[in-house]
N, C-alpha and C positions, 0 to 999 in steps of 0.2 A: 486595574493591569496587573497581568500575572506575571510575579518576579522569575515564575520559572521559563526557561526559554522552550518553545514549542520541541516536543518529542522527547524533553528530558524528563527525568521525575526529582521530585521533591524527596530527597534523602530521609529528612524531618518526618516527613507524613508515609513515606514508607516504613518506616522503623518504629512509628507511632503504629501503625494498622499490624504490624509485625507483634509489637508487645501485645496490642488489643488480641489478637489470635490467640498466642501464646498463655496472655494470661486466663483466655477463655478455657484451653487445654488444662492449666494447670490446676484453673477451678474445677473440673467436672474430676481431675484424679484426685484432688484433698477430698470431696465430695465424697466419693467413691470410698477410699480410705476412710474417713471420719465419720460420716454424716448418711451415708446412702439408706441406710431403714430405721424405721421407727418402730419402737414398742408399743402396739396398741392402747389407746389409752392414755398416754402418755407424753409425754414433751422428750425422753430420752431418746435420742437417736445413735446409731453406732455404724461403723462400716468393716470392711478387710481387715484394717488394722485389730480391731477387738475382737474379731472372730480368729484370724492370724494367730493374736496373742496368746491362743488358748492352746497350744500346740509348744510346748516348753522348747526355747532356743530359738527352734528354726523361724517359727512365725515371726517373733518381734525382728528376727535377723533379714528376713525378707521384706519386712515392711519398710524398714529401716533403710533398705538399698533402695526401695520405691521412693522412699522421703527424699532421699540425697537428691535424686533427678530434679526433684521441684528444686533445691538448692541448686543444682547446677543452673536450673533453667534461669533462676532470678539473678545469678554469676551473669550468664550472656545477656540480661536484659540491663545490666549496668549497675547491680546492688550493690554498694560501700562494703568492704571487708570486714566493718566490723558489726553489720548487719548480717552479714553470711554467717560471720560467728554467729552470733544470737542466733539465728535460724538452725544450724547445725547444733546450739547446745537445747534447743528444744526436741530434736531427732533425738539427740544423744538421751538427755532424760527420759525419752519416752522408750528408747531400747534398752536403758539400763535398768530403770525402773519396772518396766513391763515385763522383762523376764523374772524378774522374783514369782515363784511359785504363787498361785492363788490371791494374793494380795495385787499383784502385777497383772492378773486380769482384770481385776476393777481398775487398776489405772487407766489403763489400754483403754477401756472403755469410757474413760472421764476425761482423759487429758487433750487429746485433739490436737498433736502436734504441728499437723499439717493444714488447717484453717487458721490455727494461729501463724504460721506462717504466711499463709497465704496474707491474713490482713497484716503481716508486715511488710509484706510487698504492696499490696496496695496503697498503703498509707506512704511508702518511698515515693511510688509512683505518681502520688497525686501530688506530693508536693512539688517531683520534679519536673512536674508539668504546668507549662506557664499557663496562666489564665489571662484571658483576653477581656 
């Protein structure tokens, strides 16, 4: 028997579906920023963040702002403040160290703050979701 009256929606299932959809969007965004392309013959992947980081100051700032969107969406999904702070630290580290000439560009290709933040978000959501 369905516990939800006819014509009503179960807000928990709507929220879970919304979170799943949002998570898919964030996954695509993180992939584009951090791992979209692969250097042929290697396992080395890079994305727009690594390329934009080659533009001194402007590139890291621009991709950092896009990364903040990912954190904002995580907040909307109910991520606790401590985890949001950790995610912001990943982005801050990426922006600050990525801004250093030459070495920052290498760091941008290696660090992948958005992929890290997606792993943190997925881990949080997996813990939050009750298992049957």
